[in-house]
C-alpha positions in Angstrom: 192.0 25.0 -6.2 194.7 27.7 -5.9 193.6 29.8 -8.8 192.4 29.7 -12.4 194.9 31.0 -15.1 193.4 32.9 -18.0 195.2 33.2 -21.3 193.7 35.9 -23.6 195.3 37.8 -26.5 198.7 36.3 -25.7 198.7 37.6 -22.2 198.4 35.8 -18.8 195.7 36.7 -16.2 194.3 34.9 -13.2 191.2 34.5 -11.1 191.2 33.4 -7.5 188.5 32.2 -5.1 186.3 30.7 -7.8 185.3 27.2 -8.8 186.4 26.2 -12.3 183.0 24.9 -13.3 181.3 28.2 -12.1 183.7 30.3 -14.1 183.2 28.2 -17.2 179.4 28.4 -16.9 179.6 32.2 -16.3 181.6 32.6 -19.5 179.3 30.4 -21.6 176.2 32.2 -20.3 177.7 35.7 -20.9 178.8 34.9 -24.4 175.4 33.5 -25.2 174.0 37.0 -24.7 176.7 38.6 -26.9 180.0 40.2 -26.1 180.8 39.8 -22.4 183.2 41.5 -20.0 185.1 39.2 -17.7 186.9 40.7 -14.6 190.3 39.1 -14.0 193.5 39.8 -12.0 196.4 41.4 -13.9 200.0 41.5 -12.6 202.2 39.5 -10.2 202.4 40.4 -6.6 200.1 43.4 -6.4 197.0 42.5 -8.4 195.1 45.0 -10.5 191.6 44.4 -11.9 191.5 43.9 -15.7 188.4 43.5 -17.8 188.5 41.2 -20.9 186.0 41.6 -23.7 184.9 38.0 -24.6 183.3 37.4 -28.0 183.3 34.8 -30.7 186.6 34.5 -32.5 188.7 35.7 -29.6 190.9 32.9 -28.3 190.6 32.2 -24.5 191.9 29.5 -22.3 191.0 28.8 -18.7 193.4 26.5 -16.8 192.7 25.3 -13.2 195.8 25.4 -11.0 195.6 22.9 -8.1 196.8 23.8 -4.6 199.6 21.2 -5.0 201.0 19.3 -7.9 201.3 15.5 -7.4 204.8 14.4 -6.9 206.5 11.0 -7.4 205.4 8.2 -5.2 207.6 6.7 -2.5 208.7 3.9 -4.9 210.0 6.6 -7.4 207.2 6.0 -10.0 205.4 9.0 -11.3 201.9 9.6 -10.1 200.9 10.3 -13.7 201.2 6.6 -14.5 197.7 6.0 -12.9 196.6 4.2 -9.8 198.5 1.1 -8.6 197.4 -2.3 -9.8 195.8 -4.6 -7.3 196.4 -8.4 -7.5 
């Protein structure tokens, strides 16, 4: 995975070098104990650390960004159509 995009308060942040499942579990565990500060990257190019206060009622989206997006197959069909049929 290339990175995980974070959308919080209408702004875009990111986290690199983490597994999506680990981050989701960290957020869930942190919020179970009450408000939770999540460290993320802010900015393009030169990253700066930012800390987001997570609590109930604050919208948050975490979006995994793969290393490469699937492209069209050699026959021109989109890879989103599913696996090829056999037989």
